[in-house]
mmCIF file of the N, C-alpha and C atoms, coordinates in Angstrom:
data_MODEL
# 
_entry.id   MODEL 
# 
loop_
_atom_site.group_PDB 
_atom_site.id 
_atom_site.type_symbol 
_atom_site.label_atom_id 
_atom_site.label_alt_id 
_atom_site.label_comp_id 
_atom_site.label_asym_id 
_atom_site.label_entity_id 
_atom_site.label_seq_id 
_atom_site.pdbx_PDB_ins_code 
_atom_site.Cartn_x 
_atom_site.Cartn_y 
_atom_site.Cartn_z 
_atom_site.occupancy 
_atom_site.B_iso_or_equiv 
_atom_site.pdbx_formal_charge 
_atom_site.auth_seq_id 
_atom_site.auth_comp_id 
_atom_site.auth_asym_id 
_atom_site.auth_atom_id 
_atom_site.pdbx_PDB_model_num 
ATOM 1   N N  . MET A 1 1  ? 22.767 1.644  17.642  1.00 0.00 ? 1  MET A N  1 
ATOM 2   C CA . MET A 1 1  ? 21.707 2.641  17.633  1.00 0.00 ? 1  MET A CA 1 
ATOM 3   C C  . MET A 1 1  ? 20.332 1.956  17.438  1.00 0.00 ? 1  MET A C  1 
ATOM 4   N N  . SER A 1 2  ? 20.031 1.065  16.487  1.00 0.00 ? 2  SER A N  1 
ATOM 5   C CA . SER A 1 2  ? 18.861 0.241  16.580  1.00 0.00 ? 2  SER A CA 1 
ATOM 6   C C  . SER A 1 2  ? 18.373 -0.502 17.322  1.00 0.00 ? 2  SER A C  1 
ATOM 7   N N  . LYS A 1 3  ? 17.318 -0.393 17.789  1.00 0.00 ? 3  LYS A N  1 
ATOM 8   C CA . LYS A 1 3  ? 16.792 -1.026 19.267  1.00 0.00 ? 3  LYS A CA 1 
ATOM 9   C C  . LYS A 1 3  ? 16.069 -1.853 18.182  1.00 0.00 ? 3  LYS A C  1 
ATOM 10  N N  . LYS A 1 4  ? 15.865 -3.232 19.019  1.00 0.00 ? 4  LYS A N  1 
ATOM 11  C CA . LYS A 1 4  ? 14.952 -4.488 18.411  1.00 0.00 ? 4  LYS A CA 1 
ATOM 12  C C  . LYS A 1 4  ? 13.510 -4.124 18.802  1.00 0.00 ? 4  LYS A C  1 
ATOM 13  N N  . PRO A 1 5  ? 12.621 -3.714 17.568  1.00 0.00 ? 5  PRO A N  1 
ATOM 14  C CA . PRO A 1 5  ? 11.229 -3.518 18.115  1.00 0.00 ? 5  PRO A CA 1 
ATOM 15  C C  . PRO A 1 5  ? 10.942 -4.908 18.825  1.00 0.00 ? 5  PRO A C  1 
ATOM 16  N N  . THR A 1 6  ? 10.064 -4.097 19.444  1.00 0.00 ? 6  THR A N  1 
ATOM 17  C CA . THR A 1 6  ? 8.897  -5.167 20.578  1.00 0.00 ? 6  THR A CA 1 
ATOM 18  C C  . THR A 1 6  ? 8.125  -5.924 19.882  1.00 0.00 ? 6  THR A C  1 
ATOM 19  N N  . LYS A 1 7  ? 7.473  -7.040 20.338  1.00 0.00 ? 7  LYS A N  1 
ATOM 20  C CA . LYS A 1 7  ? 6.665  -8.275 19.319  1.00 0.00 ? 7  LYS A CA 1 
ATOM 21  C C  . LYS A 1 7  ? 5.248  -6.963 19.301  1.00 0.00 ? 7  LYS A C  1 
ATOM 22  N N  . LYS A 1 8  ? 4.758  -6.418 20.008  1.00 0.00 ? 8  LYS A N  1 
ATOM 23  C CA . LYS A 1 8  ? 3.564  -5.654 19.717  1.00 0.00 ? 8  LYS A CA 1 
ATOM 24  C C  . LYS A 1 8  ? 3.967  -4.819 18.478  1.00 0.00 ? 8  LYS A C  1 
ATOM 25  N N  . GLN A 1 9  ? 5.257  -4.235 18.266  1.00 0.00 ? 9  GLN A N  1 
ATOM 26  C CA . GLN A 1 9  ? 5.428  -3.146 17.161  1.00 0.00 ? 9  GLN A CA 1 
ATOM 27  C C  . GLN A 1 9  ? 5.210  -4.408 15.761  1.00 0.00 ? 9  GLN A C  1 
ATOM 28  N N  . VAL A 1 10 ? 5.835  -5.260 16.196  1.00 0.00 ? 10 VAL A N  1 
ATOM 29  C CA . VAL A 1 10 ? 6.233  -6.068 15.038  1.00 0.00 ? 10 VAL A CA 1 
ATOM 30  C C  . VAL A 1 10 ? 4.657  -6.763 14.757  1.00 0.00 ? 10 VAL A C  1 
ATOM 31  N N  . ASP A 1 11 ? 3.915  -6.894 15.443  1.00 0.00 ? 11 ASP A N  1 
ATOM 32  C CA . ASP A 1 11 ? 2.479  -7.659 15.052  1.00 0.00 ? 11 ASP A CA 1 
ATOM 33  C C  . ASP A 1 11 ? 1.383  -6.197 14.365  1.00 0.00 ? 11 ASP A C  1 
ATOM 34  N N  . THR A 1 12 ? 2.233  -5.153 14.663  1.00 0.00 ? 12 THR A N  1 
ATOM 35  C CA . THR A 1 12 ? 1.110  -4.051 14.127  1.00 0.00 ? 12 THR A CA 1 
ATOM 36  C C  . THR A 1 12 ? 1.715  -3.964 12.707  1.00 0.00 ? 12 THR A C  1 
ATOM 37  N N  . ALA A 1 13 ? 2.951  -3.785 12.687  1.00 0.00 ? 13 ALA A N  1 
ATOM 38  C CA . ALA A 1 13 ? 4.092  -3.468 11.431  1.00 0.00 ? 13 ALA A CA 1 
ATOM 39  C C  . ALA A 1 13 ? 2.972  -4.617 10.564  1.00 0.00 ? 13 ALA A C  1 
ATOM 40  N N  . THR A 1 14 ? 3.304  -6.126 10.795  1.00 0.00 ? 14 THR A N  1 
ATOM 41  C CA . THR A 1 14 ? 2.411  -7.076 10.180  1.00 0.00 ? 14 THR A CA 1 
ATOM 42  C C  . THR A 1 14 ? 1.266  -6.836 9.670   1.00 0.00 ? 14 THR A C  1 
ATOM 43  N N  . LYS A 1 15 ? 0.358  -6.522 10.355  1.00 0.00 ? 15 LYS A N  1 
ATOM 44  C CA . LYS A 1 15 ? -1.178 -6.366 10.254  1.00 0.00 ? 15 LYS A CA 1 
ATOM 45  C C  . LYS A 1 15 ? -1.265 -5.081 9.160   1.00 0.00 ? 15 LYS A C  1 
ATOM 46  N N  . ILE A 1 16 ? -0.128 -4.235 9.262   1.00 0.00 ? 16 ILE A N  1 
ATOM 47  C CA . ILE A 1 16 ? -0.322 -2.900 8.188   1.00 0.00 ? 16 ILE A CA 1 
ATOM 48  C C  . ILE A 1 16 ? 0.237  -3.681 7.032   1.00 0.00 ? 16 ILE A C  1 
ATOM 49  N N  . LEU A 1 17 ? 1.091  -4.450 6.906   1.00 0.00 ? 17 LEU A N  1 
ATOM 50  C CA . LEU A 1 17 ? 1.559  -4.704 5.563   1.00 0.00 ? 17 LEU A CA 1 
ATOM 51  C C  . LEU A 1 17 ? 0.655  -5.554 5.164   1.00 0.00 ? 17 LEU A C  1 
ATOM 52  N N  . ILE A 1 18 ? 0.029  -6.878 5.643   1.00 0.00 ? 18 ILE A N  1 
ATOM 53  C CA . ILE A 1 18 ? -1.049 -7.583 5.198   1.00 0.00 ? 18 ILE A CA 1 
ATOM 54  C C  . ILE A 1 18 ? -2.395 -7.105 4.758   1.00 0.00 ? 18 ILE A C  1 
ATOM 55  N N  . SER A 1 19 ? -2.671 -5.634 5.151   1.00 0.00 ? 19 SER A N  1 
ATOM 56  C CA . SER A 1 19 ? -3.824 -5.120 4.755   1.00 0.00 ? 19 SER A CA 1 
ATOM 57  C C  . SER A 1 19 ? -3.292 -4.281 3.684   1.00 0.00 ? 19 SER A C  1 
ATOM 58  N N  . TRP A 1 20 ? -2.228 -3.975 3.642   1.00 0.00 ? 20 TRP A N  1 
ATOM 59  C CA . TRP A 1 20 ? -1.753 -2.868 2.244   1.00 0.00 ? 20 TRP A CA 1 
ATOM 60  C C  . TRP A 1 20 ? -1.846 -3.904 1.372   1.00 0.00 ? 20 TRP A C  1 
ATOM 61  N N  . LYS A 1 21 ? -1.352 -4.944 1.287   1.00 0.00 ? 21 LYS A N  1 
ATOM 62  C CA . LYS A 1 21 ? -1.237 -6.241 0.379   1.00 0.00 ? 21 LYS A CA 1 
ATOM 63  C C  . LYS A 1 21 ? -2.390 -6.457 -0.203  1.00 0.00 ? 21 LYS A C  1 
ATOM 64  N N  . LYS A 1 22 ? -3.770 -6.760 0.529   1.00 0.00 ? 22 LYS A N  1 
ATOM 65  C CA . LYS A 1 22 ? -4.884 -6.955 -0.060  1.00 0.00 ? 22 LYS A CA 1 
ATOM 66  C C  . LYS A 1 22 ? -5.469 -5.610 -0.773  1.00 0.00 ? 22 LYS A C  1 
ATOM 67  N N  . LYS A 1 23 ? -5.442 -4.565 -0.077  1.00 0.00 ? 23 LYS A N  1 
ATOM 68  C CA . LYS A 1 23 ? -5.691 -3.269 -1.096  1.00 0.00 ? 23 LYS A CA 1 
ATOM 69  C C  . LYS A 1 23 ? -4.658 -3.018 -1.997  1.00 0.00 ? 23 LYS A C  1 
ATOM 70  N N  . MET A 1 24 ? -3.766 -3.365 -2.374  1.00 0.00 ? 24 MET A N  1 
ATOM 71  C CA . MET A 1 24 ? -2.924 -2.803 -3.388  1.00 0.00 ? 24 MET A CA 1 
ATOM 72  C C  . MET A 1 24 ? -3.269 -3.320 -5.033  1.00 0.00 ? 24 MET A C  1 
ATOM 73  N N  . PRO A 1 25 ? -4.223 -3.863 -5.369  1.00 0.00 ? 25 PRO A N  1 
ATOM 74  C CA . PRO A 1 25 ? -4.803 -3.937 -6.639  1.00 0.00 ? 25 PRO A CA 1 
ATOM 75  C C  . PRO A 1 25 ? -5.718 -3.080 -6.874  1.00 0.00 ? 25 PRO A C  1 
ATOM 76  N N  . TYR A 1 26 ? -6.231 -2.367 -5.797  1.00 0.00 ? 26 TYR A N  1 
ATOM 77  C CA . TYR A 1 26 ? -7.313 -1.262 -5.847  1.00 0.00 ? 26 TYR A CA 1 
ATOM 78  C C  . TYR A 1 26 ? -6.567 0.059  -6.412  1.00 0.00 ? 26 TYR A C  1 
ATOM 79  N N  . TYR A 1 27 ? -5.291 0.523  -5.478  1.00 0.00 ? 27 TYR A N  1 
ATOM 80  C CA . TYR A 1 27 ? -4.415 1.290  -5.652  1.00 0.00 ? 27 TYR A CA 1 
ATOM 81  C C  . TYR A 1 27 ? -3.981 1.420  -7.295  1.00 0.00 ? 27 TYR A C  1 
ATOM 82  N N  . TYR A 1 28 ? -3.592 0.106  -7.582  1.00 0.00 ? 28 TYR A N  1 
ATOM 83  C CA . TYR A 1 28 ? -2.838 0.196  -9.248  1.00 0.00 ? 28 TYR A CA 1 
ATOM 84  C C  . TYR A 1 28 ? -3.582 0.183  -10.119 1.00 0.00 ? 28 TYR A C  1 
ATOM 85  N N  . ALA A 1 29 ? -5.454 -0.266 -9.960  1.00 0.00 ? 29 ALA A N  1 
ATOM 86  C CA . ALA A 1 29 ? -6.482 -0.099 -10.724 1.00 0.00 ? 29 ALA A CA 1 
ATOM 87  C C  . ALA A 1 29 ? -6.567 1.120  -11.080 1.00 0.00 ? 29 ALA A C  1 
ATOM 88  N N  . THR A 1 30 ? -7.067 2.138  -9.575  1.00 0.00 ? 30 THR A N  1 
ATOM 89  C CA . THR A 1 30 ? -7.364 3.418  -9.896  1.00 0.00 ? 30 THR A CA 1 
ATOM 90  C C  . THR A 1 30 ? -6.267 4.320  -10.372 1.00 0.00 ? 30 THR A C  1 
ATOM 91  N N  . ALA A 1 31 ? -4.936 4.163  -10.213 1.00 0.00 ? 31 ALA A N  1 
ATOM 92  C CA . ALA A 1 31 ? -3.825 5.144  -10.609 1.00 0.00 ? 31 ALA A CA 1 
ATOM 93  C C  . ALA A 1 31 ? -3.894 4.657  -12.369 1.00 0.00 ? 31 ALA A C  1 
ATOM 94  N N  . ILE A 1 32 ? -4.019 3.374  -12.757 1.00 0.00 ? 32 ILE A N  1 
ATOM 95  C CA . ILE A 1 32 ? -4.096 3.134  -13.994 1.00 0.00 ? 32 ILE A CA 1 
ATOM 96  C C  . ILE A 1 32 ? -5.086 4.114  -15.220 1.00 0.00 ? 32 ILE A C  1 
ATOM 97  N N  . ILE A 1 33 ? -6.303 3.864  -14.085 1.00 0.00 ? 33 ILE A N  1 
ATOM 98  C CA . ILE A 1 33 ? -7.716 4.499  -14.635 1.00 0.00 ? 33 ILE A CA 1 
ATOM 99  C C  . ILE A 1 33 ? -7.220 6.052  -15.014 1.00 0.00 ? 33 ILE A C  1 
ATOM 100 N N  . ILE A 1 34 ? -6.729 6.763  -13.760 1.00 0.00 ? 34 ILE A N  1 
ATOM 101 C CA . ILE A 1 34 ? -6.426 8.028  -13.787 1.00 0.00 ? 34 ILE A CA 1 
ATOM 102 C C  . ILE A 1 34 ? -5.295 8.453  -15.168 1.00 0.00 ? 34 ILE A C  1 
ATOM 103 N N  . VAL A 1 35 ? -4.202 7.437  -14.961 1.00 0.00 ? 35 VAL A N  1 
ATOM 104 C CA . VAL A 1 35 ? -3.414 7.899  -15.901 1.00 0.00 ? 35 VAL A CA 1 
ATOM 105 C C  . VAL A 1 35 ? -4.142 7.852  -17.876 1.00 0.00 ? 35 VAL A C  1 
ATOM 106 N N  . PHE A 1 36 ? -4.958 6.369  -17.758 1.00 0.00 ? 36 PHE A N  1 
ATOM 107 C CA . PHE A 1 36 ? -5.879 6.383  -18.954 1.00 0.00 ? 36 PHE A CA 1 
ATOM 108 C C  . PHE A 1 36 ? -6.631 8.075  -19.223 1.00 0.00 ? 36 PHE A C  1 
ATOM 109 N N  . LEU A 1 37 ? -7.401 8.554  -18.306 1.00 0.00 ? 37 LEU A N  1 
ATOM 110 C CA . LEU A 1 37 ? -8.068 9.333  -18.553 1.00 0.00 ? 37 LEU A CA 1 
ATOM 111 C C  . LEU A 1 37 ? -7.538 10.746 -18.904 1.00 0.00 ? 37 LEU A C  1 
ATOM 112 N N  . ILE A 1 38 ? -6.100 10.523 -18.275 1.00 0.00 ? 38 ILE A N  1 
ATOM 113 C CA . ILE A 1 38 ? -5.785 11.696 -18.651 1.00 0.00 ? 38 ILE A CA 1 
ATOM 114 C C  . ILE A 1 38 ? -4.761 11.578 -20.060 1.00 0.00 ? 38 ILE A C  1 
ATOM 115 N N  . VAL A 1 39 ? -4.628 10.674 -20.302 1.00 0.00 ? 39 VAL A N  1 
ATOM 116 C CA . VAL A 1 39 ? -3.765 10.219 -21.685 1.00 0.00 ? 39 VAL A CA 1 
ATOM 117 C C  . VAL A 1 39 ? -5.026 10.572 -22.681 1.00 0.00 ? 39 VAL A C  1 
ATOM 118 N N  . LEU A 1 40 ? -6.386 10.134 -22.568 1.00 0.00 ? 40 LEU A N  1 
ATOM 119 C CA . LEU A 1 40 ? -7.504 10.338 -23.350 1.00 0.00 ? 40 LEU A CA 1 
ATOM 120 C C  . LEU A 1 40 ? -8.097 11.673 -23.814 1.00 0.00 ? 40 LEU A C  1 
ATOM 121 N N  . PHE A 1 41 ? -8.072 12.442 -22.375 1.00 0.00 ? 41 PHE A N  1 
ATOM 122 C CA . PHE A 1 41 ? -8.402 13.831 -22.713 1.00 0.00 ? 41 PHE A CA 1 
ATOM 123 C C  . PHE A 1 41 ? -7.289 14.852 -23.328 1.00 0.00 ? 41 PHE A C  1 
ATOM 124 N N  . GLN A 1 42 ? -6.049 14.015 -23.404 1.00 0.00 ? 42 GLN A N  1 
ATOM 125 C CA . GLN A 1 42 ? -5.018 15.414 -23.808 1.00 0.00 ? 42 GLN A CA 1 
ATOM 126 C C  . GLN A 1 42 ? -5.443 16.101 -25.210 1.00 0.00 ? 42 GLN A C  1 
# 
């Protein structure tokens, strides 16, 4: 049932994954800061 993805689909998915990898540290830092602030103001 699963069709093989086309070359273009694979390239697009790869680009998205690479860009996410570059942005991940910022998301983690933001999440940690938010959690820290919530704990601080409890």
